[in-house]
C-alpha positions as CSV (number, residue, x, y, z in Angstrom):
1,M,90.9,70.1,169.4
2,S,88.5,70.6,166.7
3,Y,88.5,68.6,163.3
4,V,89.1,72.0,161.8
5,S,92.6,72.5,163.7
6,E,93.6,68.9,163.1
7,I,93.2,69.0,159.3
8,F,94.2,73.1,158.7
9,G,98.1,72.7,157.7
10,S,98.4,68.9,157.5
11,M,99.7,68.5,154.0
12,V,101.8,71.4,154.3
13,F,105.5,71.2,155.6
14,N,105.1,74.1,157.2
15,D,107.3,76.2,160.2
16,E,105.2,74.1,163.0
17,T,106.3,70.5,161.0
18,M,110.0,71.7,160.4
19,K,110.2,72.5,164.1
20,E,109.4,69.0,164.9
21,R,111.6,66.9,162.6
22,L,114.7,69.1,162.3
23,P,117.5,69.5,164.3
24,K,117.8,72.6,166.1
25,E,120.8,73.8,164.2
26,T,119.2,72.8,160.4
27,Y,116.2,74.6,161.6
28,G,118.0,77.8,163.0
29,A,119.6,77.9,159.4
30,L,116.9,77.1,157.5
31,R,114.7,79.8,159.5
32,N,117.6,82.2,158.6
33,T,117.4,81.6,155.0
34,I,113.5,82.4,155.0
35,Q,113.6,85.6,157.0
36,N,117.0,87.1,156.0
37,G,117.8,85.8,152.6
38,E,121.1,83.7,153.7
39,R,122.4,81.2,151.7
40,L,121.6,77.7,152.3
41,E,124.5,75.3,152.4
42,L,124.6,72.0,150.8
43,N,124.5,70.3,153.7
44,V,121.8,72.0,155.6
45,A,119.8,71.1,152.1
46,N,120.4,67.3,152.5
47,V,119.1,67.5,156.1
48,V,116.0,69.5,155.1
49,A,115.4,67.2,151.9
50,N,115.6,64.2,154.0
51,A,113.4,65.3,156.4
52,M,110.6,66.4,153.9
53,K,110.8,63.0,151.9
54,D,110.1,61.0,155.1
55,W,107.2,63.1,156.0
56,A,106.0,63.1,152.5
57,V,106.1,59.3,152.6
58,E,104.3,59.2,155.8
59,K,101.6,61.3,153.8
60,G,101.2,58.8,151.2
61,A,103.5,60.4,148.6
62,T,105.5,59.1,146.2
63,H,106.8,61.8,143.5
64,F,107.8,65.0,144.1
65,T,107.6,68.1,142.1
66,H,109.2,71.7,141.5
67,W,106.0,73.4,141.4
68,F,106.4,76.7,139.4
69,Q,104.1,79.5,137.7
70,P,105.3,79.9,134.1
71,M,103.8,83.4,131.9
72,T,101.1,80.9,131.1
73,G,99.2,82.0,134.5
74,I,98.8,78.6,135.4
75,T,101.2,76.7,137.3
76,A,103.5,73.6,136.2
77,E,104.7,70.7,137.5
78,K,107.0,67.5,136.5
79,H,106.9,64.5,139.1
80,D,109.7,62.3,139.6
81,S,109.2,59.2,142.0
82,F,111.7,59.2,145.3
83,I,112.7,55.6,144.4
84,S,116.5,54.8,144.0
85,S,117.4,51.5,142.7
86,T,119.9,49.7,145.0
87,A,122.8,47.0,143.6
88,D,120.3,44.2,145.1
89,G,117.9,45.0,142.6
90,K,115.4,46.6,145.2
91,V,114.4,50.3,145.4
92,I,114.8,53.1,148.0
93,M,112.9,56.1,149.2
94,E,115.6,58.7,148.8
95,F,115.3,62.7,147.7
96,S,119.0,64.7,148.1
97,G,119.4,68.3,148.8
98,K,120.2,69.1,145.1
99,E,117.3,67.6,144.3
100,L,115.3,69.9,146.7
101,I,117.3,73.5,145.7
102,K,117.4,72.7,141.9
103,G,115.4,71.5,138.9
104,E,115.9,71.2,135.1
105,P,112.5,70.9,133.1
106,D,112.2,71.6,129.5
107,A,111.5,75.1,129.0
108,S,111.3,75.1,125.6
109,S,107.1,75.1,125.2
110,F,106.9,77.7,127.7
111,P,106.2,81.3,126.7
112,S,109.6,83.1,127.2
113,G,108.5,86.1,124.2
114,G,111.2,85.6,122.4
115,L,113.8,85.2,125.4
116,R,115.4,82.2,124.0
117,S,115.3,79.9,120.7
118,T,112.7,77.2,120.9
119,F,115.7,74.8,120.7
120,E,117.4,76.3,123.4
121,A,115.3,73.5,125.7
122,R,117.0,74.0,129.0
123,G,115.6,75.5,131.9
124,Y,116.0,76.0,135.8
125,T,113.9,75.8,138.6
126,A,114.9,77.1,142.1
127,W,113.7,76.5,145.3
128,D,111.8,79.3,146.8
129,P,112.1,78.1,150.8
130,T,109.8,81.5,151.7
131,S,106.6,79.5,150.4
132,Y,105.9,76.2,151.8
133,A,106.1,72.9,150.2
134,F,102.8,70.8,150.0
135,I,101.3,67.6,149.2
136,K,99.0,67.4,146.6
137,D,97.4,64.5,144.8
138,A,100.2,62.4,146.9
139,V,102.9,64.3,144.9
140,L,105.0,66.6,147.2
141,C,105.4,69.9,145.6
142,I,108.3,72.2,146.3
143,P,107.7,75.8,145.0
144,T,110.2,77.3,143.1
145,A,111.0,80.1,140.5
146,F,111.6,79.2,137.2
147,C,114.5,80.9,134.4
148,S,115.9,79.8,131.4
149,Y,119.5,78.6,130.6
150,G,120.8,81.8,130.1
151,G,119.5,82.9,133.7
152,E,116.3,85.2,132.4
153,V,113.1,85.1,134.3
154,L,110.3,82.7,132.7
155,D,107.8,82.7,135.7
156,K,105.5,85.0,137.5
157,K,107.1,84.3,140.8
158,T,110.9,85.6,141.0
159,P,109.8,89.4,139.9
160,L,107.4,89.5,142.7
161,L,109.8,88.1,145.3
162,R,112.3,90.5,144.0
163,S,109.3,93.7,144.2
164,M,108.6,92.3,148.0
165,E,112.6,92.7,149.0
166,A,112.6,96.2,147.2
167,L,109.8,97.6,149.1
168,N,111.6,95.7,152.4
169,V,114.6,97.8,151.8
170,Q,113.3,101.3,151.4
171,A,110.1,100.7,154.2
172,L,113.2,99.9,156.4
173,R,114.3,103.0,155.3
174,I,111.1,105.0,156.1
175,L,111.0,103.8,159.5
176,K,114.7,104.7,160.6
177,V,114.2,107.9,159.7
178,F,110.8,107.6,162.2
179,G,113.4,106.3,164.6
180,D,112.6,102.7,164.5
181,T,115.3,100.4,164.6
182,E,113.5,97.6,166.0
183,T,111.8,96.7,162.7
184,K,114.0,94.3,160.9
185,R,111.8,93.3,157.9
186,V,108.4,94.9,156.1
187,I,106.3,92.7,154.0
188,T,103.5,93.0,152.3
189,T,100.0,91.0,152.7
190,V,97.4,90.4,150.3
191,G,93.6,88.8,151.0
192,P,92.4,87.7,147.2
193,E,88.8,87.6,146.8
194,Q,88.0,85.2,144.5
195,E,84.6,85.3,142.5
196,Y,83.7,82.2,140.4
197,F,80.6,80.9,138.6
198,L,79.1,77.4,139.1
199,I,77.0,75.8,136.4
200,D,76.1,72.0,135.5
201,T,78.6,69.8,133.8
202,E,76.2,68.4,131.7
203,L,75.4,71.8,130.4
204,F,78.5,73.1,130.2
205,K,79.4,70.1,127.9
206,K,76.9,71.3,125.3
207,R,78.3,74.1,124.7
208,K,81.4,74.7,122.6
209,D,82.0,78.2,123.3
210,L,82.3,77.5,126.7
211,V,84.3,74.5,126.5
212,Y,86.5,76.2,124.1
213,T,87.0,79.4,125.4
214,G,85.9,79.8,129.0
215,R,82.5,82.3,128.0
216,T,79.4,82.2,126.4
217,L,80.4,83.6,122.8
218,F,76.3,84.0,122.2
219,G,73.1,83.7,124.4
220,A,70.2,85.7,124.7
221,R,69.2,87.1,127.8
222,P,66.5,85.3,130.3
223,P,63.3,86.7,131.2
224,K,65.1,86.9,134.4
225,G,68.7,88.0,135.0
226,Q,69.9,89.8,138.5
227,E,67.4,92.3,138.6
228,L,66.0,91.3,141.8
229,E,69.2,91.3,143.3
230,D,67.9,88.0,145.2
231,H,71.1,85.9,144.8
232,Y,73.3,88.4,146.3
233,F,74.1,86.8,150.0
234,G,71.2,84.4,149.5
235,A,70.6,81.1,151.0
236,I,73.5,78.9,149.6
237,K,71.6,76.3,147.2
238,P,72.6,72.8,148.9
239,R,74.4,71.4,146.0
240,V,76.8,74.4,146.0
241,A,76.9,74.2,150.0
242,E,78.3,70.7,149.1
243,F,80.6,71.7,146.7
244,M,81.9,74.3,149.4
245,K,82.0,72.4,152.1
246,D,84.9,69.8,150.2
247,L,86.5,73.3,148.7
248,N,87.1,74.4,152.5
249,E,88.3,71.2,153.9
250,E,90.8,70.5,151.0
251,L,92.2,74.1,151.1
252,W,92.5,74.2,155.0
253,K,94.8,70.9,154.6
254,L,96.7,72.8,152.1
255,G,97.3,75.9,155.3
256,I,94.7,78.1,152.9
257,S,92.8,80.0,155.4
258,A,89.4,79.9,153.1
259,K,87.3,82.4,155.6
260,T,84.2,83.8,153.9
261,E,82.0,82.2,151.2
262,H,78.8,83.5,149.7
263,N,76.8,84.2,146.8
264,E,77.5,86.9,144.4
265,V,75.1,89.4,142.6
266,A,74.9,87.5,139.5
267,P,73.2,84.1,139.5
268,A,75.5,81.0,139.8
269,Q,78.1,83.3,140.7
270,H,79.9,82.7,144.2
271,E,82.7,84.5,146.0
272,L,85.7,83.3,148.4
273,A,87.7,85.0,150.7
274,P,91.1,84.0,152.6
275,I,92.6,85.6,155.4
276,F,95.3,87.9,154.5
277,T,99.1,86.3,154.5
278,N,102.4,87.1,152.9
279,T,101.8,88.3,149.5
280,N,104.4,85.6,148.0
281,I,102.5,83.0,150.0
282,A,99.2,84.4,148.8
283,C,100.0,84.0,145.3
284,D,100.9,80.6,145.8
285,H,97.7,80.2,147.5
286,N,95.5,81.6,145.0
287,Q,96.6,79.8,142.5
288,L,95.9,76.4,144.3
289,T,92.3,77.9,145.0
290,M,91.2,78.1,141.5
291,E,92.9,74.7,141.1
292,L,91.0,73.1,143.5
293,M,87.7,75.3,142.6
294,K,87.8,73.6,139.0
295,K,88.9,69.5,140.2
296,I,86.9,69.8,143.1
297,A,83.8,71.3,141.1
298,L,83.6,68.7,139.2
299,K,82.9,65.7,141.9
300,H,79.5,67.5,142.1
301,G,78.7,67.4,138.8
302,L,79.5,71.1,138.6
303,T,82.1,73.4,136.4
304,C,83.7,76.3,138.1
305,L,84.3,79.2,135.7
306,L,87.1,81.4,136.4
307,H,86.6,83.6,133.1
308,E,86.0,87.1,133.8
309,K,82.9,87.8,132.1
310,P,81.3,84.1,131.0
311,F,77.8,85.8,130.5
312,A,77.0,89.1,128.9
313,G,74.3,91.2,130.6
314,I,75.2,90.1,134.5
315,N,78.2,90.8,136.5
316,G,81.7,89.1,135.9
317,S,83.9,88.0,138.4
318,G,87.2,89.5,139.5
319,K,89.6,89.2,142.4
320,H,89.4,91.9,144.8
321,N,93.1,92.3,145.7
322,N,93.2,93.6,149.1
323,W,96.7,94.9,149.5
324,S,98.6,96.1,152.6
325,I,101.9,96.9,154.5
326,S,103.2,95.4,157.9
327,T,106.2,95.1,159.9
328,N,107.9,91.8,161.1
329,N,106.4,92.8,164.6
330,G,103.3,92.8,163.4
331,V,102.6,96.8,162.8
332,N,100.1,97.7,160.0
333,L,101.9,100.5,158.1
334,L,98.3,101.2,156.6
335,E,96.8,102.1,159.5
336,P,96.4,104.9,161.5
337,G,97.7,104.5,165.3
338,I,97.0,106.1,168.5
339,S,100.0,108.3,168.6
340,P,100.6,111.9,166.5
341,Q,104.1,110.0,165.8
342,D,102.0,106.7,164.5
343,N,100.1,109.2,162.4
344,A,102.8,110.6,160.8
345,R,104.1,107.6,159.2
346,F,100.8,106.2,158.4
347,L,100.5,109.9,156.4
348,L,103.5,109.4,154.8
349,F,103.1,105.5,153.5
350,L,99.8,106.7,152.3
351,C,101.1,109.8,150.3
352,G,103.6,107.1,149.3
353,V,100.8,104.7,147.7
354,L,98.6,108.0,146.4
355,K,101.9,109.3,144.5
356,A,102.6,106.0,143.1
357,V,99.4,105.1,141.7
358,D,99.1,108.6,140.4
359,E,102.5,108.2,138.7
360,Y,102.3,104.5,137.8
361,Q,98.6,104.5,136.7
362,D,99.1,103.3,133.5
363,L,101.5,100.2,134.7
364,L,98.8,99.1,137.4
365,K,96.4,98.9,134.1
366,V,98.7,97.1,132.3
367,S,98.8,94.5,135.1
368,V,95.2,93.4,134.8
369,S,95.1,93.6,131.0
370,T,93.7,90.5,129.7
371,A,91.3,89.9,126.8
372,G,89.0,88.5,129.7
373,N,89.6,91.4,131.7
374,D,88.4,93.7,128.8
375,H,85.1,92.4,128.5
376,R,84.9,93.1,132.5
377,L,86.2,96.2,133.2
378,G,83.3,99.0,133.4
379,G,80.7,96.4,133.0
380,N,78.2,95.9,135.9
381,E,79.8,96.0,139.2
382,A,83.6,95.9,138.1
383,P,85.5,99.5,138.1
384,P,86.2,101.1,135.1
385,A,89.6,101.2,133.0
386,I,90.0,104.8,134.7
387,I,92.4,104.5,137.6
388,S,91.8,106.9,140.8
389,V,91.9,106.4,144.4
390,F,89.0,106.3,147.1
391,L,89.6,107.5,150.4
392,G,86.5,108.4,151.8
393,D,85.1,112.3,153.2
394,E,87.1,111.8,156.6
395,L,90.7,110.8,155.3
396,T,90.4,113.4,152.5
397,A,89.2,115.6,154.9
398,V,92.7,115.3,156.9
399,L,94.6,115.4,153.7
400,K,93.1,118.6,152.5
401,S,94.1,120.2,156.0
402,I,97.5,119.3,155.5
403,E,97.4,120.6,152.3
404,G,96.3,123.8,152.9
405,G,97.8,123.8,156.7
406,S,94.3,124.6,157.9
407,E,92.7,123.3,160.8
408,Y,90.9,119.7,160.7
409,D,87.5,120.4,161.8
410,K,86.5,116.9,162.5
411,K,86.0,114.9,165.3
412,Y,89.7,116.5,167.1
413,K,90.2,120.0,165.8
414,R,93.9,121.3,166.1
415,E,96.0,123.2,163.7
416,M,97.5,121.2,161.2
417,A,101.3,122.4,160.8
418,V,102.3,118.6,160.6
419,G,105.2,118.9,162.8
420,V,105.4,115.1,164.0
421,D,103.9,116.3,167.6
422,A,100.9,118.3,165.9
423,I,99.5,115.4,163.9
424,P,96.2,114.8,165.6
425,V,94.8,111.3,166.2
426,F,91.7,110.3,164.0
427,P,89.2,107.5,163.2
428,K,90.6,104.7,160.9
429,D,87.8,103.6,159.1
430,T,84.6,106.0,159.5
431,T,83.7,106.3,155.7
432,D,81.6,103.8,153.6
433,R,83.1,101.3,151.1
434,N,83.1,102.5,147.6
435,R,82.4,99.3,145.3
436,T,82.8,101.3,142.4
437,S,86.4,102.9,142.7
438,P,89.2,100.5,141.0
439,F,91.6,101.5,144.2
440,A,89.9,101.7,147.3
441,F,91.6,102.5,151.0
442,T,89.2,100.7,153.5
443,G,90.5,101.3,156.5
444,N,94.2,99.8,156.5
445,K,94.4,98.1,153.5
446,F,93.8,98.9,149.6
447,E,91.5,97.0,147.5
448,F,92.7,96.6,143.9
449,R,89.4,95.8,142.5
450,M,90.8,95.6,138.8
451,V,92.2,92.3,138.8
452,G,90.6,89.6,136.9
453,S,89.2,86.6,138.2
454,K,91.2,83.8,136.6
455,L,95.1,86.7,136.6
456,S,97.5,85.6,138.6
457,I,98.1,87.8,141.3
458,A,101.6,87.7,141.0
459,G,101.8,90.9,137.9
460,P,99.5,93.1,140.2
461,N,101.5,92.7,143.3
462,M,104.7,93.3,141.5
463,V,103.9,96.2,140.2
464,L,102.6,97.4,143.4
465,N,105.5,96.8,145.4
466,T,107.9,97.7,142.8
467,I,106.0,101.5,142.2
468,V,104.9,101.9,146.1
469,A,109.1,101.1,146.9
470,E,109.9,104.0,144.3
471,E,107.8,106.4,145.7
472,L,109.6,105.4,149.7
473,S,112.8,105.9,147.9
474,Q,112.7,109.3,146.7
475,F,110.9,110.0,150.9
476,A,114.0,108.6,152.3
477,D,116.1,110.5,150.2
478,A,114.5,113.5,150.7
479,L,114.2,113.0,154.8
480,E,117.7,111.2,155.4
481,K,119.3,114.4,154.4
482,A,116.8,116.8,156.4
483,D,118.4,118.9,158.9
484,N,115.0,119.4,160.6
485,F,113.0,116.4,160.0
486,S,109.4,118.0,161.2
487,E,109.9,120.6,158.5
488,A,110.8,118.1,155.8
489,L,108.2,116.2,156.7
490,N,105.6,118.7,156.5
491,T,106.8,119.7,153.4
492,L,106.8,116.6,152.0
493,L,103.1,115.7,153.1
494,K,102.1,119.0,151.3
495,D,103.9,118.6,148.4
496,T,102.4,115.4,147.5
497,I,99.3,116.2,148.8
498,K,99.2,119.2,146.3
499,N,101.0,117.3,143.5
500,H,98.8,113.9,143.5
501,K,95.0,114.9,144.8
502,R,94.2,114.4,141.3
503,I,94.0,110.9,141.6
504,I,91.4,110.9,144.7
505,F,88.1,110.7,143.7
506,N,85.4,109.9,145.8
507,G,82.1,109.5,144.0
508,N,80.6,107.4,141.4
509,N,83.2,105.8,139.0
510,Y,80.4,104.7,136.9
511,T,79.2,107.6,135.5
512,D,79.8,109.0,132.4
513,K,80.6,112.5,134.6
514,W,83.3,111.2,136.5
515,V,84.6,109.8,132.6
516,E,84.5,113.6,131.8
517,E,86.3,115.0,135.1
518,A,88.8,112.4,134.6
519,E,89.9,113.7,131.3
520,K,89.8,117.4,132.4
521,R,92.5,115.7,135.7
522,G,94.9,114.1,133.2
523,L,93.9,110.5,134.2
524,L,94.2,108.0,131.5
525,N,91.4,105.9,130.1
526,L,93.0,102.8,128.4
527,K,90.2,100.5,127.6
528,S,91.7,97.7,126.1
529,T,94.6,95.5,126.4
530,P,96.3,96.7,123.1
531,E,96.1,100.1,124.2
532,S,97.2,99.5,127.4
533,L,100.4,97.3,126.8
534,P,102.7,100.1,125.3
535,Y,103.3,101.5,128.4
536,F,104.8,98.5,129.7
537,V,108.0,99.5,127.7
538,T,108.7,103.1,128.3
539,E,111.6,104.5,128.8
540,K,110.3,105.3,132.2
541,S,108.9,101.9,132.9
542,I,112.2,100.0,132.0
543,K,114.1,102.5,134.0
544,L,112.1,101.5,137.3
545,F,111.9,98.0,137.1
546,E,115.6,98.1,136.0
547,K,116.2,100.5,139.1
548,F,115.4,97.6,141.6
549,N,116.4,94.4,139.5
550,I,112.9,93.4,139.2
551,L,113.2,92.6,135.0
552,S,115.5,93.9,132.6
553,Q,114.6,95.7,129.8
554,K,114.7,92.0,127.6
555,E,112.6,90.6,130.3
556,I,110.0,93.7,130.1
557,Y,109.7,93.4,125.8
558,S,109.5,89.6,126.6
559,R,106.7,89.6,128.2
560,T,105.1,92.5,126.7
561,E,105.0,89.9,123.9
562,I,103.7,87.4,125.4
563,V,100.6,89.0,127.2
564,L,99.8,90.6,123.4
565,D,100.7,87.1,121.8
566,E,98.4,85.2,124.6
567,Y,95.6,88.3,123.4
568,S,95.4,87.8,119.7
569,K,95.7,83.9,119.8
570,E,92.4,84.0,122.6
571,L,90.5,86.1,120.3
572,S,91.5,84.4,117.3
573,I,90.0,80.7,119.3
574,E,87.2,82.4,120.1
575,A,86.5,83.6,116.7
576,L,87.1,80.2,115.2
577,T,84.8,79.0,117.6
578,F,82.1,81.1,116.9
579,I,82.6,80.1,112.7
580,D,82.3,76.5,113.4
581,I,79.6,76.7,115.8
582,A,77.4,79.1,113.2
583,K,78.3,76.9,110.6
584,R,77.9,73.4,112.0
585,D,75.1,73.8,114.0
586,I,73.2,77.4,113.9
587,I,72.6,77.9,110.2
588,P,71.6,73.9,109.9
589,S,69.2,74.6,112.5
590,V,68.0,77.5,111.4
591,A,67.3,75.6,108.3
592,A,66.0,72.7,110.0
593,Y,63.4,74.9,111.4
594,I,62.5,77.0,108.4
595,K,61.6,74.0,106.6
596,E,59.3,72.4,109.4
597,L,57.5,76.0,109.7
598,S,57.3,76.0,105.9
599,D,55.7,72.2,105.9
600,T,53.6,73.0,108.7
601,A,52.2,75.6,106.3
602,N,51.6,73.2,103.6
603,S,50.0,70.4,105.7
604,K,47.3,73.1,106.6
605,R,47.0,74.2,102.9
606,V,46.1,70.5,102.3
607,F,43.6,69.9,104.6
608,L,42.2,73.5,104.9
609,P,42.8,75.6,101.5
610,D,41.5,78.8,103.0
611,A,43.8,78.2,106.5
612,D,45.6,81.1,107.3
613,C,49.3,80.3,107.4
614,E,50.3,83.9,108.3
615,T,52.5,83.2,111.4
616,E,54.4,80.6,109.7
617,R,54.9,83.0,106.6
618,V,56.2,85.2,108.7
619,L,58.5,83.1,110.9
620,V,59.7,82.1,107.9
621,S,60.8,85.1,106.1
622,K,62.3,86.6,109.3
623,L,64.5,83.5,110.2
624,S,65.5,83.7,106.4
625,L,66.6,86.9,106.6
626,L,68.0,86.7,109.7
627,M,70.0,83.0,108.4
628,S,71.2,85.1,105.5
629,S,72.8,87.7,107.8
630,L,74.2,85.5,109.8
631,Y,76.1,83.6,106.9
632,N,77.7,87.1,105.8
633,K,78.8,88.1,109.2
634,T,80.4,84.6,109.3
635,E,81.8,84.8,106.1
636,L,83.4,88.0,107.1
637,L,84.7,86.9,110.3
638,E,86.3,84.2,108.3
639,K,87.6,87.0,106.3
640,R,89.1,88.9,109.3
641,M,90.8,85.4,110.2
642,I,92.6,85.2,107.0
643,E,93.2,89.1,107.0
644,I,95.0,89.0,110.2
645,K,97.5,86.3,108.9
646,N,99.0,89.3,106.8
647,F,100.7,90.9,110.1
648,I,103.7,89.8,111.5
649,S,104.1,91.6,115.1
650,S,102.4,91.1,118.1
651,V,101.6,94.9,118.5
652,E,100.0,94.5,114.8
653,R,98.2,91.4,115.6
654,A,96.5,92.8,119.0
655,D,95.2,96.0,117.1
656,F,93.9,94.3,114.5
657,S,92.5,91.5,116.5
658,R,90.9,94.2,118.9
659,S,89.4,96.5,116.1
660,H,88.6,93.9,113.3
661,I,87.8,90.4,115.0
662,F,86.6,91.1,118.1
663,S,83.8,93.7,116.3
664,A,82.9,91.4,113.9
665,M,82.2,88.9,116.5
666,Q,80.3,91.4,118.1
667,E,77.6,91.7,114.9
668,L,77.8,87.9,114.6
669,R,76.3,87.7,118.5
670,A,73.9,90.2,117.8
671,V,72.3,87.9,114.9
672,V,72.4,85.0,116.8
673,D,70.9,86.2,120.0
674,E,67.8,87.7,117.9
675,I,67.9,84.0,115.8
676,E,67.6,82.2,119.6
677,T,64.8,84.2,120.5
678,N,62.8,83.4,117.4
679,M,63.8,79.5,117.3
680,S,61.7,77.0,118.9
681,K,63.1,75.3,121.8
682,K,63.3,71.9,119.9
683,H,65.4,73.5,117.2
684,W,67.3,75.9,119.4
685,P,71.0,73.1,119.8
686,F,72.4,75.0,122.8
687,P,71.1,75.4,126.7
688,T,69.8,78.9,126.9
689,Y,71.3,81.8,129.4
690,G,68.5,80.8,131.8
691,E,69.3,77.2,131.9
692,L,73.0,78.0,132.7
693,L,72.3,80.2,135.3
694,F,69.4,78.5,137.3
695,S,69.8,75.4,136.8
696,V,72.3,74.5,140.1
C-alpha cells in the first residue's frame, strides 16, 4: 500500500471506519439516516458517539466540537473535553449520543441580520450525519447545522442541505417520467478550484493594508507583472513546492482529494483543485482547505492571501465552481449518453439549467456579491458581471436544430423532431473551453467562474440547486400530465430554447461589444454588491425560496442585511486603514525625503555656490504638490467616514460606501501610487509590488 493510500482519510470517521467499528444494526440505521434522511434514535446515537469517541481518543483527540459555518463566511468551533469526573476523584473519557446530536453554543456574537436581539444568546447546533466527522488539531470535529433559539437558520449549511433535497425530489420526478424507477437519489456534485496568492510573511507584516484588509490599498505597478505569461503552469519554486507537499498531506488525511496544483497566471498566484464530491461535503472540504492553506503557509514563512483582488493590475483569485448532477448509481445527468433516450433526458436537464440561469441571473449574481469580488469581476481573467452561458458551437447547433425542427447537420445527420426515439447521438465535448464566460458548459458539468476565492461555496450552490429545482418542478408538472410524452417533451424543449436562448453566448465576454449586445438582450449587468442585493428580496425571490422551504422571508431579509452590513464594514475598515497609513507613514516619509533633498541642495550650494540644484528643486516641488494633494484626499476620505454615520439603514450605508467612500479611496490611491514612483527606496516605508510578488 502506498503512503498516500495509508494516510488518505486517516483522520476521518468515514464509512469504512463506521462499518469497522459499529455493530451491524447500528451501522445500518446510520446509513439509512445518511441516505434517506430517516430519524436517528437516541440509543443508536449513543452507540455511534461511543465508537466515535474511542476512535478519536486512539488518534490523540482529547476534545470534541460541533463544527459549523455561521454567516461570517468562516467556520466556528467551541471545544469540550471528553473527560467526566468519577466518584473517586478520577476522570473517564465519555461522549454521549445527546452530545453528538445537539450542542448549545452562544449565538449572540454571530451575525443574525436582526433575527434575534443581542441579549437572546442561545443557539443550537445539530449534527449533520451526511458529512463525516474528522480530527483536526487533536479535536474531534462534528459537522453541524446552526440555528437560533427560535429555530431561524443562522448558518450557510442548512439552506444548502435543503436545496440539495429540493433538487433531489424534482430530479427524481423527471427521471420517473422517463421510466427510471431504479434511481433512489439525485445529488449535486462540486469540484471547487481554489486560487490563492503566497507572499513572504516578513513582507506581509510590513504592509498594514494587507494585515488589516487582506488586499493592498496602494502600490505602484512593478516593471514586470504578468505580461510575459511566464508564471502560468511554470516550474513550481522549491519553497512553494514544499508548502504544497505539506498541504496535500494534511488535506489527504482529512479525506480531501486534492488532485491538481499549479502556478496561476499572476506572479505569486497558484491553484489547487480537488476531485468532485457531494456538494455538502465539498463545501466542508473547501472551508478546511482555505483554513489549512493559511495555517501551513505560515510554517513555511509564507502568508496565503485569499482576497479576490489582493493586487491591482494583475489577475484576481476566483473559485471555479464545477457543478453537476448525478444519480446514486453513478449516472451524470449533464452528460450526453449513448442512446437517443439518454440524450433526450440530458437535453431536458440542460434546458432546465439554461432556463434557471436566464430567469434567475439576478440571484446567481447575488450569490457571489461581496466587496472583494466587486474588485475582481470584469478585471483581467475574471468574467464580467453579466451572467451568460457558454455551450460551444456543437451543442448550440443541436439546440438550434431542435428549436427550428431542422436537420442537425454535424456529425450525425437526421431529423430533429425531438420525439424520444429521434434524438441522435452527439459528441459530449467537442468545443473549446471559454475562460471568459461566467457560466460555461464543459462536457458534463457547468463551471460557475464568478465565485470569489474566499467565499463559501454554500451560497452559490444553494442558489444553483434551488433555481434548477424550480425549473425541473415546472417540467415535471407538464410531462406528468401529458397524454403524449414525446410530443410534450418536444414542445417543452422547443419552447424553453426559444424563450431562453438569449442567455447563450459563445463569444468573448470581455469585449465592449458584448456589453452592448447583452443590454439589447435584456440581460442584467449588476456591477456591485449594493446593486445586486435588492434582487434577493424581491417577491419572486422570496416565493422561490419559500416554495422549497430553503429560506423564509424573514431569513432572506436577515441575510440581505448581513451581506450589506459586511460590505459597508469592509470598506470602512479599508478607509480607516488607508487614513492611518497616509497620516502616520506616508506623509512623514515624504516630508523626510523632501527635507533630505532640500538639505542636499543646500549642502551643494555651500561647497559649490554655482552648483546646479535643478534636480532637487524639481523633485521637491513635485513631491510637495503631491503631499498637499495626499493630505487633501485623506481629509476628504475622513470627511466621508464622518458622513456615513448619518445613515441608519444598511442599504443607505452600502450605497454611500460604494459611491463615496470607495471613490475617495481610489482618488487617494492614485496620489499615493504616484508618490511611490518618485520616492527613494530608503524613504518608502513599505515593500513594493515587485518585492511582494517576486520575493518567493
